VEXGU-272839 format. One record per atom (N, C-alpha, C): atom name; residue in three letters; x, y, z. Coordinates in pm, 1 decimal, padded with zeros to 6 digits, always signed. Last residue first. Example, Ala and Ser with C-alpha at 12.3 -4.5 7.8 and 13.67 -1.06 7.14 Angstrom:
> atom type c1 c2 c3
> N SER +01285.0 -00225.0 +00708.0
> CA SER +01367.0 -00106.0 +00714.0
> C SER +01290.0 +00003.0 +00787.0
> N ALA +01319.0 -00569.0 +00780.0
> CA ALA +01230.0 -00450.0 +00780.0
> C ALA +01320.0 -00330.0 +00780.0
//
This chain:
> atom type c1 c2 c3
> N GLY -01513.8 -01297.1 -03545.7
> CA GLY -01643.2 -01360.5 -03527.7
> C GLY -01710.9 -01326.7 -03402.7
> N GLY -01256.1 -01213.9 -03592.4
> CA GLY -01364.3 -01138.9 -03655.6
> C GLY -01500.8 -01195.7 -03631.2
> N ASN -01085.1 -01356.7 -03439.5
> CA ASN -01090.4 -01391.7 -03582.1
> C ASN -01209.4 -01325.6 -03651.6
> N VAL -01115.1 -01231.4 -03194.0
> CA VAL -00980.4 -01252.0 -03246.3
> C VAL -00985.2 -01277.6 -03396.2
> N SER -01342.2 -00989.5 -03088.1
> CA SER -01322.1 -01115.5 -03159.9
> C SER -01183.3 -01123.1 -03220.1
> N THR -01256.9 -00848.1 -02778.3
> CA THR -01305.1 -00833.0 -02915.5
> C THR -01266.8 -00959.0 -02989.7
> N CYS -01362.5 -00843.4 -02437.9
> CA CYS -01280.8 -00900.1 -02545.8
> C CYS -01344.8 -00866.1 -02679.0
> N GLY -01461.5 -00770.5 -02196.7
> CA GLY -01446.0 -00667.7 -02298.3
> C GLY -01362.2 -00714.1 -02414.9
> N LEU -01531.2 -00944.2 -02002.4
> CA LEU -01390.8 -00905.8 -02009.9
> C LEU -01364.6 -00797.3 -02112.1
> N THR -01797.7 -00977.8 -02074.6
> CA THR -01765.5 -00909.3 -01949.7
> C THR -01620.3 -00861.6 -01949.4
> N GLN -01773.8 -01135.0 -02306.1
> CA GLN -01824.6 -00997.5 -02315.9
> C GLN -01790.5 -00915.9 -02191.1
> N TYR -01674.4 -01367.2 -02188.7
> CA TYR -01601.2 -01304.4 -02298.8
> C TYR -01642.7 -01158.4 -02313.6
> N GLY -01879.8 -01429.3 -02014.0
> CA GLY -01747.4 -01395.5 -01961.8
> C GLY -01663.5 -01322.5 -02064.9
> N ASP -02078.9 -01494.2 -02202.9
> CA ASP -02098.0 -01381.4 -02110.7
> C ASP -01963.7 -01335.7 -02052.2
> N ARG -01959.4 -01724.5 -02319.6
> CA ARG -01984.9 -01604.3 -02402.1
> C ARG -02004.4 -01480.5 -02314.5
> N ILE -01959.9 -01892.2 -02093.4
> CA ILE -01833.0 -01857.0 -02158.0
> C ILE -01850.8 -01731.1 -02243.6
> N VAL -02233.7 -01918.1 -02047.6
> CA VAL -02149.0 -01857.2 -01944.1
> C VAL -02016.3 -01812.3 -02004.9
> N ALA -02301.3 -02051.8 -02281.5
> CA ALA -02360.1 -01919.2 -02255.7
> C ALA -02276.7 -01844.7 -02150.6
> N PHE -02166.6 -02291.7 -02244.4
> CA PHE -02120.7 -02202.5 -02351.4
> C PHE -02181.0 -02062.4 -02337.1
> N ALA -02318.7 -02391.2 -02029.0
> CA ALA -02174.7 -02369.5 -02013.8
> C ALA -02123.3 -02273.6 -02121.5
> N HIS -02571.6 -02418.2 -02148.6
> CA HIS -02553.1 -02324.2 -02037.2
> C HIS -02404.0 -02291.2 -02018.8
> N ASP -02515.5 -02618.8 -02333.5
> CA ASP -02557.6 -02486.1 -02381.5
> C ASP -02538.4 -02380.0 -02272.8
> N ARG -02456.6 -02828.7 -02153.1
> CA ARG -02355.8 -02781.4 -02247.8
> C ARG -02389.6 -02641.6 -02297.2
> N VAL -02702.0 -02857.5 -02024.5
> CA VAL -02583.8 -02823.7 -01945.1
> C VAL -02475.8 -02766.5 -02036.5
> N LYS -02854.8 -02930.8 -02244.8
> CA LYS -02890.8 -02810.2 -02168.6
> C LYS -02770.3 -02763.4 -02085.6
> N MET -02737.7 -03169.5 -02328.3
> CA MET -02725.1 -03053.4 -02415.0
> C MET -02763.1 -02923.8 -02342.6
> N ASP -02542.5 -03392.9 -02172.0
> CA ASP -02668.9 -03321.2 -02151.6
> C ASP -02657.0 -03188.7 -02226.3
> N GLN -02381.2 -03628.2 -02385.7
> CA GLN -02376.9 -03509.4 -02300.1
> C GLN -02515.7 -03448.7 -02288.2
> N GLY -02364.2 -03849.1 -02553.2
> CA GLY -02453.3 -03855.3 -02437.7
> C GLY -02444.4 -03735.8 -02343.1
> N ALA -02236.3 -03847.7 -02789.4
> CA ALA -02160.0 -03901.0 -02675.9
> C ALA -02243.6 -03903.3 -02548.7
> N VAL -02419.7 -03716.7 -02944.7
> CA VAL -02401.8 -03860.0 -02968.7
> C VAL -02329.6 -03923.3 -02850.5
> N ARG -02377.2 -03460.8 -02848.9
> CA ARG -02509.1 -03523.2 -02833.1
> C ARG -02497.7 -03674.6 -02849.0
> N ALA -02113.4 -03415.2 -02925.7
> CA ALA -02146.5 -03413.9 -02783.0
> C ALA -02280.5 -03482.9 -02758.8
> N ALA -02142.9 -03420.2 -03202.1
> CA ALA -02055.9 -03520.3 -03137.8
> C ALA -02086.7 -03528.4 -02988.7
> N GLU -02305.5 -03196.6 -03235.2
> CA GLU -02356.4 -03328.5 -03273.8
> C GLU -02275.2 -03439.3 -03206.9
> N ARG -02129.9 -02996.8 -03152.3
> CA ARG -02257.4 -03017.3 -03081.3
> C ARG -02311.7 -03156.7 -03110.4
> N ALA -01932.5 -03013.4 -03343.0
> CA ALA -01898.6 -03045.6 -03203.8
> C ALA -02024.8 -03069.3 -03122.1
> N ARG -02082.4 -02928.5 -03567.8
> CA ARG -02022.9 -03062.4 -03568.8
> C ARG -01988.9 -03107.4 -03425.6
> N PRO -02145.2 -02669.4 -03503.7
> CA PRO -02252.6 -02769.0 -03520.4
> C PRO -02198.0 -02911.6 -03517.4
> N THR -01915.2 -02562.8 -03240.3
> CA THR -01957.1 -02571.9 -03381.5
> C THR -02071.5 -02672.3 -03391.8
> N ASP -01749.0 -02437.0 -03020.5
> CA ASP -01893.1 -02465.1 -03024.4
> C ASP -01940.6 -02457.2 -03169.3
> N ALA -01492.5 -02354.3 -03037.2
> CA ALA -01514.1 -02499.7 -03028.5
> C ALA -01661.9 -02536.1 -03034.3
> N ASN -01500.0 -02081.0 -03022.6
> CA ASN -01478.0 -02141.0 -03155.9
> C ASN -01504.2 -02292.1 -03154.9
> N ILE -01520.4 -02057.9 -02744.9
> CA ILE -01634.1 -02018.4 -02828.9
> C ILE -01621.2 -02081.4 -02967.3
> N PHE -01262.6 -02144.2 -02671.5
> CA PHE -01382.3 -02216.6 -02623.9
> C PHE -01502.2 -02186.3 -02712.6
> N GLN -01110.7 -01948.5 -02799.6
> CA GLN -01094.3 -02089.3 -02837.5
> C GLN -01214.5 -02172.0 -02793.1
> N GLN -01193.8 -01723.2 -02658.8
> CA GLN -01221.0 -01731.9 -02803.2
> C GLN -01208.6 -01876.5 -02851.9
> N TYR -01087.7 -01778.4 -02410.5
> CA TYR -01233.5 -01777.6 -02425.9
> C TYR -01270.7 -01790.2 -02573.0
> N LEU -00816.0 -01746.5 -02487.4
> CA LEU -00864.7 -01874.3 -02434.4
> C LEU -01016.1 -01884.4 -02449.3
> N PRO -00801.1 -01473.6 -02564.2
> CA PRO -00776.0 -01580.8 -02662.6
> C PRO -00827.4 -01717.5 -02614.9
> N CYS -00877.4 -01361.1 -02308.1
> CA CYS -00959.3 -01341.1 -02429.3
> C CYS -00929.2 -01447.1 -02535.3
> N LEU -00666.6 -01450.0 -02132.8
> CA LEU -00806.5 -01490.7 -02114.8
> C LEU -00889.9 -01474.7 -02241.2
> N VAL -00418.6 -01348.0 -02253.7
> CA VAL -00439.7 -01485.7 -02208.5
> C VAL -00588.4 -01522.1 -02209.3
> N GLN -00409.7 -01085.2 -02340.9
> CA GLN -00314.6 -01179.4 -02399.5
> C GLN -00341.3 -01324.8 -02361.0
> N GLY -00611.4 -00940.7 -02206.9
> CA GLY -00594.6 -00927.9 -02351.5
> C GLY -00508.9 -01037.1 -02412.4
> N THR -00583.2 -01025.9 -01937.8
> CA THR -00711.7 -01033.4 -02007.1
> C THR -00691.0 -01035.6 -02158.1
> N VAL -00316.7 -00972.3 -01889.0
> CA VAL -00366.5 -01109.2 -01872.6
> C VAL -00497.5 -01125.4 -01948.7
> N LYS -00316.0 -00694.1 -01936.2
> CA LYS -00232.6 -00784.1 -02016.7
> C LYS -00284.5 -00927.1 -02009.5
> N GLU -00493.0 -00608.0 -01738.9
> CA GLU -00524.0 -00582.3 -01879.1
> C GLU -00442.6 -00674.3 -01969.9
> N GLN -00354.0 -00690.9 -01509.6
> CA GLN -00485.0 -00749.6 -01539.5
> C GLN -00522.8 -00727.1 -01685.4
> N ILE -00130.0 -00525.0 -01529.8
> CA ILE -00112.6 -00670.5 -01536.9
> C ILE -00245.5 -00738.0 -01572.7
> N ASP -00254.7 -00275.7 -01494.5
> CA ASP -00180.9 -00305.2 -01619.0
> C ASP -00164.4 -00455.6 -01637.7
> N GLU -00353.6 -00307.8 -01235.0
> CA GLU -00446.5 -00288.8 -01346.4
> C GLU -00379.0 -00319.5 -01479.8
> N ILE -00111.2 -00325.2 -01098.7
> CA ILE -00202.5 -00440.4 -01097.7
> C ILE -00302.7 -00428.7 -01212.6
> N GLU -00014.3 -00065.1 -01142.4
> CA GLU +00061.7 -00181.0 -01191.9
> C GLU -00027.8 -00305.1 -01199.6
> N ARG -00208.1 +00083.9 -01006.8
> CA ARG -00191.3 +00099.0 -01151.7
> C ARG -00116.5 -00020.0 -01211.8
> N SER -00155.0 -00008.7 -00748.2
> CA SER -00287.7 -00030.5 -00807.3
> C SER -00281.0 -00017.0 -00959.0
> N GLN +00099.9 +00088.7 -00706.3
> CA GLN +00078.6 -00055.8 -00713.2
> C GLN -00055.9 -00089.1 -00776.7
> N ARG +00038.0 +00362.4 -00700.7
> CA ARG +00129.8 +00310.8 -00802.1
> C ARG +00109.7 +00159.7 -00818.7
> N GLN -00126.9 +00370.8 -00473.7
> CA GLN -00180.4 +00411.1 -00603.9
> C GLN -00092.8 +00356.8 -00717.2
> N VAL +00053.2 +00294.7 -00278.3
> CA VAL -00064.4 +00211.0 -00303.9
> C VAL -00123.0 +00243.0 -00440.8
> N GLY +00230.3 +00512.1 -00292.2
> CA GLY +00276.4 +00376.4 -00321.6
> C GLY +00161.9 +00283.3 -00354.7
> N MET +00062.4 +00718.9 -00211.8
> CA MET +00121.1 +00723.3 -00345.6
> C MET +00171.7 +00585.0 -00386.3
> N GLY +00008.7 +00632.1 +00049.6
> CA GLY -00100.0 +00645.1 -00048.4
> C GLY -00048.3 +00648.4 -00190.4
> N ILE +00264.1 +00655.5 +00159.9
> CA ILE +00200.4 +00523.6 +00152.4
> C ILE +00087.9 +00526.2 +00048.5
> N LEU +00292.5 +00934.1 +00142.2
> CA LEU +00385.1 +00845.7 +00071.0
> C LEU +00326.5 +00705.4 +00055.0
> N ALA +00083.1 +01013.3 +00309.7
> CA ALA +00084.3 +01056.2 +00170.4
> C ALA +00175.7 +00965.2 +00087.9
> N LEU +00165.7 +00902.0 +00551.7
> CA LEU +00040.7 +00856.5 +00489.8
> C LEU +00035.4 +00894.7 +00341.9
> N ALA +00398.5 +01055.1 +00592.9
> CA ALA +00407.4 +00908.9 +00577.8
> C ALA +00282.1 +00854.4 +00510.7
> N LEU +00283.5 +01308.5 +00620.1
> CA LEU +00376.5 +01282.5 +00510.9
> C LEU +00388.7 +01132.1 +00485.4
> N LEU +00138.0 +01264.1 +00854.2
> CA LEU +00068.8 +01302.3 +00730.9
> C LEU +00156.8 +01276.0 +00609.5
> N ALA +00346.7 +01214.3 +01030.9
> CA ALA +00248.1 +01109.3 +01004.8
> C ALA +00172.3 +01138.0 +00875.8
> N ALA +00471.0 +01465.9 +01025.9
> CA ALA +00545.3 +01348.2 +00981.5
> C ALA +00448.9 +01233.7 +00948.3
> N LEU +00263.4 +01619.7 +01134.7
> CA LEU +00312.4 +01649.1 +01000.5
> C LEU +00387.8 +01529.1 +00943.4
> N VAL +00251.8 +01506.2 +01387.8
> CA VAL +00134.2 +01497.2 +01299.9
> C VAL +00175.5 +01522.7 +01155.2
> N VAL +00506.2 +01581.2 +01480.1
> CA VAL +00470.0 +01439.3 +01471.1
> C VAL +00351.2 +01420.8 +01376.1
> N VAL +00483.7 +01860.6 +01474.2
> CA VAL +00585.3 +01794.6 +01391.4
> C VAL +00550.7 +01646.9 +01373.2
> N PHE +00279.2 +01891.8 +01663.6
> CA PHE +00260.2 +01939.0 +01527.4
> C PHE +00358.8 +01870.9 +01432.7
> N LEU +00409.1 +01795.4 +01891.7
> CA LEU +00291.1 +01725.7 +01840.4
> C LEU +00264.6 +01764.6 +01695.0
> N THR +00601.9 +01997.1 +01917.9
> CA THR +00642.6 +01858.3 +01895.4
> C THR +00527.6 +01778.3 +01836.5
> N ALA +00434.1 +02214.0 +01967.0
> CA ALA +00521.9 +02215.6 +01849.8
> C ALA +00567.4 +02073.7 +01815.5
> N LEU +00317.6 +02128.8 +02207.4
> CA LEU +00234.2 +02151.4 +02089.6
> C LEU +00318.2 +02151.8 +01961.7
> N ALA +00546.0 +02121.2 +02372.6
> CA ALA +00468.1 +01999.1 +02349.1
> C ALA +00380.9 +02014.2 +02224.1
> N ILE +00618.7 +02390.5 +02364.5
> CA ILE +00711.9 +02289.8 +02313.8
> C ILE +00637.1 +02160.1 +02282.9
> N VAL +00391.0 +02500.2 +02487.2
> CA VAL +00426.7 +02540.7 +02351.0
> C VAL +00521.2 +02437.8 +02289.1
> N VAL +00410.9 +02378.0 +02738.3
> CA VAL +00293.5 +02353.8 +02654.6
> C VAL +00325.0 +02387.9 +02509.3
> N ARG +00652.6 +02486.6 +02828.2
> CA ARG +00640.3 +02341.1 +02810.7
> C ARG +00522.1 +02306.8 +02720.5
> N ARG +00579.0 +02756.9 +02836.7
> CA ARG +00687.6 +02713.6 +02748.4
> C ARG +00678.2 +02564.1 +02721.1
> N GLN +00383.6 +02744.6 +03035.1
> CA GLN +00345.7 +02782.7 +02899.4
> C GLN +00453.3 +02742.2 +02798.9
> N LYS +00542.2 +02676.6 +03254.0
> CA LYS +00437.5 +02584.8 +03209.5
> C LYS +00396.9 +02615.7 +03066.2
> N HIS +00699.7 +02910.0 +03266.9
> CA HIS +00763.6 +02780.1 +03242.9
> C HIS +00661.3 +02677.7 +03191.9
> N GLN +00497.8 +03096.6 +03324.3
> CA GLN +00576.9 +03110.6 +03203.1
> C GLN +00646.9 +02979.2 +03167.6
> N ARG +00410.5 +03007.9 +03571.7
> CA ARG +00319.5 +03005.6 +03457.3
> C ARG +00396.3 +03011.8 +03325.7
> N ASP +00644.3 +03059.6 +03718.1
> CA ASP +00592.2 +02922.7 +03706.3
> C ASP +00499.1 +02910.3 +03585.9
> N GLU +00654.1 +03337.6 +03689.7
> CA GLU +00762.4 +03256.3 +03635.2
> C GLU +00717.4 +03111.1 +03618.9
> N LEU +00421.2 +03405.2 +03827.8
> CA LEU +00433.5 +03437.5 +03686.1
> C LEU +00543.4 +03354.2 +03620.4
> N ARG +00494.7 +03317.9 +04082.0
> CA ARG +00380.9 +03256.0 +04013.7
> C ARG +00387.4 +03282.4 +03863.4
> N ALA +00705.0 +03493.1 +04130.7
> CA ALA +00730.9 +03349.1 +04128.9
> C ALA +00617.8 +03276.3 +04057.2
> N ILE +00563.4 +03730.5 +04126.9
> CA ILE +00666.0 +03708.3 +04025.3
> C ILE +00697.7 +03559.8 +04014.8
> N GLY +00404.2 +03691.3 +04353.5
> CA GLY +00343.0 +03711.7 +04222.2
> C GLY +00441.4 +03685.1 +04110.5
> N ILE +00604.2 +03677.1 +04546.2
> CA ILE +00517.0 +03561.7 +04527.3
> C ILE +00451.9 +03571.3 +04389.3
> N GLY +00701.2 +03935.4 +04515.9
> CA GLY +00791.0 +03822.3 +04495.3
> C GLY +00711.4 +03696.3 +04471.3
> N SER +00485.1 +04085.1 +04593.2
> CA SER +00523.7 +04090.1 +04452.5
> C SER +00620.6 +03977.7 +04420.8
> N LYS +00486.2 +04018.8 +04868.2
> CA LYS +00371.3 +03985.0 +04783.6
> C LYS +00408.3 +03985.1 +04636.3
> N GLU +00737.8 +04123.2 +04941.9
> CA GLU +00706.5 +03980.7 +04959.5
> C GLU +00592.1 +03938.9 +04869.0
> N ALA +00702.7 +04393.6 +04875.8
> CA ALA +00809.0 +04317.2 +04810.1
> C ALA +00782.9 +04167.3 +04822.5
> N ILE +00499.1 +04462.2 +05052.2
> CA ILE +00474.8 +04469.7 +04907.5
> C ILE +00578.6 +04386.5 +04833.3
> N SER +00639.6 +04426.5 +05291.2
> CA SER +00519.2 +04348.6 +05264.4
> C SER +00488.9 +04345.7 +05114.4
> N GLU +00838.5 +04618.9 +05261.3
> CA GLU +00875.9 +04478.5 +05273.7
> C GLU +00757.0 +04387.2 +05242.1
> N MET +00679.3 +04848.5 +05258.0
> CA MET +00756.9 +04814.4 +05138.5
> C MET +00801.1 +04668.7 +05141.9
> N ALA +00579.6 +04839.4 +05517.3
> CA ALA +00486.7 +04833.9 +05404.4
> C ALA +00560.8 +04793.2 +05277.6
> N ASP +00820.4 +04866.2 +05662.7
> CA ASP +00737.2 +04746.8 +05679.2
> C ASP +00641.8 +04729.8 +05560.0
> N ILE +00896.5 +05124.8 +05574.3
> CA ILE +00983.3 +05009.3 +05546.2
> C ILE +00904.1 +04879.4 +05558.0
> N LEU +00683.0 +05270.9 +05681.2
> CA LEU +00705.3 +05271.5 +05537.2
> C LEU +00791.6 +05151.8 +05495.5
> N ARG +00728.2 +05228.0 +05952.7
> CA ARG +00603.3 +05182.0 +05891.8
> C ARG +00616.8 +05173.4 +05739.6
> N GLU +00979.1 +05354.2 +05973.1
> CA GLU +00967.7 +05211.0 +06003.0
> C GLU +00840.2 +05152.6 +05942.5
> N ALA +00904.8 +05615.3 +05908.1
> CA ALA +01000.8 +05546.3 +05822.2
> C ALA +00993.6 +05396.0 +05844.8
> N GLN +00741.0 +05669.0 +06124.1
> CA GLN +00683.3 +05667.4 +05990.5
> C GLN +00776.2 +05593.0 +05892.8
> N ALA +00933.8 +05657.8 +06326.1
> CA ALA +00820.2 +05566.0 +06330.5
> C ALA +00755.7 +05555.2 +06192.1
> N VAL +01099.6 +05869.8 +06246.6
> CA VAL +01155.2 +05735.1 +06254.9
> C VAL +01042.0 +05632.9 +06253.3
> N LEU +00918.1 +06082.2 +06272.9
> CA LEU +00975.0 +06051.2 +06142.2
> C LEU +01032.5 +05910.0 +06139.6
> N ARG +00876.3 +06072.0 +06549.3
> CA ARG +00764.4 +06050.1 +06457.0
> C ARG +00814.2 +06013.8 +06318.3
> N GLU +01134.2 +06131.7 +06636.7
> CA GLU +01074.4 +06002.9 +06672.4
> C GLU +00955.8 +05970.2 +06581.1
> N THR +01156.9 +06389.7 +06536.6
> CA THR +01248.0 +06286.1 +06491.3
> C THR +01189.2 +06148.6 +06519.5
> N GLN +00965.0 +06518.1 +06686.7
> CA GLN +00946.8 +06512.1 +06542.5
> C GLN +01037.6 +06403.8 +06484.6
> N GLU +01079.0 +06490.2 +06935.8
> CA GLU +00948.0 +06431.9 +06910.7
> C GLU +00924.2 +06416.3 +06760.7
> N VAL +01317.3 +06641.2 +06906.6
> CA VAL +01324.5 +06497.5 +06929.4
> C VAL +01189.6 +06430.6 +06898.8
> N PRO +01345.2 +06890.0 +06649.0
> CA PRO +01295.4 +06848.9 +06780.7
> C PRO +01290.6 +06696.2 +06788.8
> N ILE +01645.4 +06953.7 +06491.8
> CA ILE +01511.8 +06897.4 +06474.8
> C ILE +01466.3 +06853.9 +06613.0
> N GLU +01847.4 +07237.7 +06406.2
> CA GLU +01813.3 +07131.3 +06500.1
> C GLU +01670.0 +07088.3 +06480.0
> N ALA +02101.6 +07328.1 +06194.0
> CA ALA +01958.0 +07328.5 +06219.5
> C ALA +01926.3 +07209.3 +06307.3
> N GLY +02367.4 +07374.5 +06122.8
> CA GLY +02337.6 +07352.6 +06263.0
> C GLY +02191.3 +07359.1 +06293.6
> N GLY +02481.7 +07404.1 +05875.4
> CA GLY +02391.5 +07506.7 +05925.6
> C GLY +02358.1 +07490.5 +06070.2
> N SER +02622.5 +07197.8 +05790.6
> CA SER +02698.7 +07315.2 +05830.7
> C SER +02611.1 +07417.9 +05896.5
> N GLY +02580.4 +06853.4 +05879.9
> CA GLY +02530.6 +06976.8 +05822.6
> C GLY +02611.0 +07097.0 +05871.4
> N GLY +02644.5 +06612.2 +05995.8
> CA GLY +02722.1 +06658.1 +05882.8
> C GLY +02674.7 +06788.4 +05824.0
> N SER +02329.8 +06555.3 +06127.3
> CA SER +02466.2 +06509.5 +06109.9
> C SER +02525.4 +06566.8 +05983.5
> N GLY +02150.0 +06772.5 +06346.4
> CA GLY +02161.3 +06698.4 +06222.1
> C GLY +02305.5 +06657.8 +06201.9
> N LYS +02093.3 +06735.5 +06691.3
> CA LYS +02163.7 +06802.9 +06583.6
> C LYS +02166.7 +06712.5 +06462.2
> N SER +01784.6 +06749.9 +06857.2
> CA SER +01900.5 +06671.9 +06816.7
> C SER +01962.8 +06742.3 +06698.9
> N THR +01629.7 +06877.8 +07153.0
> CA THR +01658.1 +06879.0 +07010.2
> C THR +01775.8 +06789.0 +06981.9
> N ARG +01360.7 +06924.2 +07379.1
> CA ARG +01486.6 +06862.0 +07345.3
> C ARG +01504.0 +06866.7 +07195.9
> N MET +01229.9 +07194.3 +07539.4
> CA MET +01218.6 +07109.1 +07426.6
> C MET +01355.6 +07054.2 +07396.8
//
């Protein structure tokens, strides 16, 4: 039986050559298996890293989109507040125009419909049905505007 001496040992224990060859073969198989596992896990790690990068990009894109939507919502809120303010201003102007201009003007038209003015219109040849209809429209407008009588009438 052939033997080989161990290296650096003080005991001088010898290992048979066949057993050494078997151990070397097993070690080579173990190294091959470990290399294979390392390659496969390297591919898995690379895939995981790729996924992680993609997920980061998705998270960044979603965060950016969220900020953009938030900014758009804020802009819409500000625009809505501006529109509401302008609407109130327009209503105030309409109330002033109605109360200070239109109601007094309509009141003047209504006050002009006197028996004396009717007689003058009839003598002048005005169509009294048309005239009566015109004054009815003026009275309806006066009521529609919510005017109150200027001179109590």
